[in-house]
C-alpha positions in Angstrom: -0.4 -0.1 -0.2 2.7 2.2 0.6 4.0 1.9 -3.2 0.5 2.8 -3.9 0.9 6.1 -2.2 4.2 7.0 -3.2 2.7 6.6 -6.6 -0.6 9.0 -6.6 1.9 11.3 -4.6 4.3 11.4 -7.5 1.3 12.2 -9.9 -0.5 14.5 -8.0 2.8 16.5 -7.8 3.2 15.8 -11.4 -0.3 17.2 -12.2 0.3 20.4 -9.7 3.6 21.3 -11.6 2.1 21.0 -15.3 -1.0 23.2 -14.2 1.6 26.0 -12.7 3.0 26.3 -15.8 0.1 27.4 -18.0 0.4 30.2 -20.2 -0.8 33.4 -19.5 -3.2 35.3 -22.0 -2.5 38.7 -22.0 -5.9 41.0 -23.5 -5.0 44.2 -24.1 -7.4 46.4 -25.8 -7.7 50.1 -24.4 -4.9 50.7 -26.4 -7.0 49.5 -29.6 -10.1 51.5 -28.4 -8.7 54.6 -27.5 -7.2 55.1 -31.0 -11.2 55.7 -31.9 -11.6 58.1 -29.5 -11.8 61.7 -30.7 -10.9 64.6 -28.8 -13.8 67.1 -28.4 -16.3 64.2 -28.1 -17.2 62.1 -25.0 -15.1 58.9 -24.1 -16.0 55.7 -23.3 -17.1 55.0 -19.7 -18.2 58.9 -19.3 -21.4 59.2 -17.0 -24.4 61.5 -19.3 -24.0 63.7 -16.3 -20.2 64.2 -16.9 -20.9 64.3 -20.3 -23.2 67.2 -19.4 -21.3 69.2 -17.3 -18.6 68.7 -20.2 -20.5 69.6 -23.5 -23.4 71.6 -22.3 -27.4 70.1 -22.7 -27.4 67.9 -25.8 -30.4 69.6 -28.8 -31.9 66.1 -28.0 -32.1 63.3 -26.0 -34.0 60.0 -27.0 -35.4 58.2 -24.8 -34.1 54.4 -23.8 -34.5 51.4 -26.3 -33.8 47.9 -25.9 -32.5 45.6 -23.5 -29.7 46.8 -21.7 -31.4 50.2 -22.2 -29.4 51.9 -25.1 -30.0 56.2 -25.1 -28.5 58.8 -27.2 -27.9 62.3 -27.6 -27.3 64.5 -30.1 -25.3 67.4 -30.6 -24.7 69.9 -32.8 -21.1 68.1 -34.9 -21.6 64.3 -32.9 -24.0 61.7 -31.5 -23.6 60.1 -28.2 -24.7 56.8 -27.3 -25.4 55.5 -23.9 -25.6 52.2 -22.4 -28.3 52.7 -18.9 -25.9 55.7 -18.3 -22.1 55.1 -19.3 -21.1 56.8 -22.9 -20.3 53.5 -25.2 -19.9 55.1 -28.2 -19.4 58.8 -29.8 -19.5 59.7 -33.5 -19.3 62.5 -35.4 -21.9 63.8 -37.8 -21.0 64.3 -41.5 
């Protein structure tokens, strides 16, 4: 029975060592997302209160639609899309 325990412990130690050497996947994204943000427009993640404080009241506000609720505020040169109360996109009008 002692040989069986020794073998079982050796197998478990090997499995633990194999897991300790696992690869780590680095997830970026903030650098990629930031290249689409343009100066003079709200940034992703801003609250509605922050947008209004920085850019003033919008020309129009569209009520939330769907689940999760998506709303939009229209300014003279851009439109801001919100999920709940956070900016998800700000796009230029052309």
